[in-house]
Legacy VTK file of the C-alpha trace (Angstrom):
# vtk DataFile Version 3.0
C-alpha trace
ASCII
DATASET POLYDATA
POINTS 63 float
-11.586 -3.816 -10.704
-8.357 -1.884 -10.921
-6.213 -1.651 -14.046
-2.554 -2.409 -13.277
-0.307 -0.717 -15.847
3.377 -0.726 -16.735
5.292 2.047 -14.986
7.299 2.782 -18.139
4.938 2.596 -21.127
1.536 2.477 -19.348
0.520 -0.757 -21.133
-2.170 -2.747 -19.327
-0.539 -5.599 -17.406
-3.651 -7.055 -15.747
-6.904 -6.199 -14.003
-7.207 -6.909 -10.288
-9.946 -6.767 -7.710
-9.435 -5.157 -4.295
-6.894 -7.091 -2.222
-5.956 -9.381 -5.127
-2.210 -8.818 -4.693
-1.348 -10.701 -1.501
2.436 -10.885 -1.908
5.203 -9.160 -3.855
4.905 -9.681 -7.620
7.316 -9.096 -10.494
5.703 -8.936 -13.916
7.425 -8.220 -17.218
5.674 -5.899 -19.645
5.081 -7.621 -22.986
5.263 -4.317 -24.860
8.495 -2.694 -23.583
10.106 -5.475 -21.516
10.260 -3.488 -18.252
10.201 -5.599 -15.096
7.456 -4.132 -12.866
7.551 -4.780 -9.096
4.208 -4.759 -7.294
3.577 -4.996 -3.557
0.300 -5.403 -1.692
-1.211 -2.200 -0.391
-0.785 -1.735 3.333
-3.904 -1.032 5.365
-4.440 2.584 6.347
-2.877 3.329 9.726
-5.424 3.678 12.466
-5.635 7.083 14.072
-4.003 7.194 17.449
-6.286 7.616 20.376
-5.672 10.672 22.496
-4.783 9.997 26.099
-7.242 11.312 28.620
-5.931 13.406 31.501
-6.363 10.452 33.895
-4.132 8.094 31.911
-0.555 7.770 33.171
1.633 8.726 30.252
5.038 9.475 31.773
6.970 12.702 32.005
5.628 14.185 28.732
2.067 14.353 30.067
0.845 17.822 31.031
-1.783 18.138 33.743
LINES 1 64
63 0 1 2 3 4 5 6 7 8 9 10 11 12 13 14 15 16 17 18 19 20 21 22 23 24 25 26 27 28 29 30 31 32 33 34 35 36 37 38 39 40 41 42 43 44 45 46 47 48 49 50 51 52 53 54 55 56 57 58 59 60 61 62
């Protein structure tokens, strides 16, 4: 579980499990009244595979 807190006063807004936020959320802090905008976390970008020397890769490829 992850504690989601207000960006202004750090009050606890809610507790969420991994992947619980599936879409954009706006939640108002009950302590200070700040409107907090939350977005789902994007998956980590996959590392790019290196081209082997036999792969055609255009004019930027060095042989």
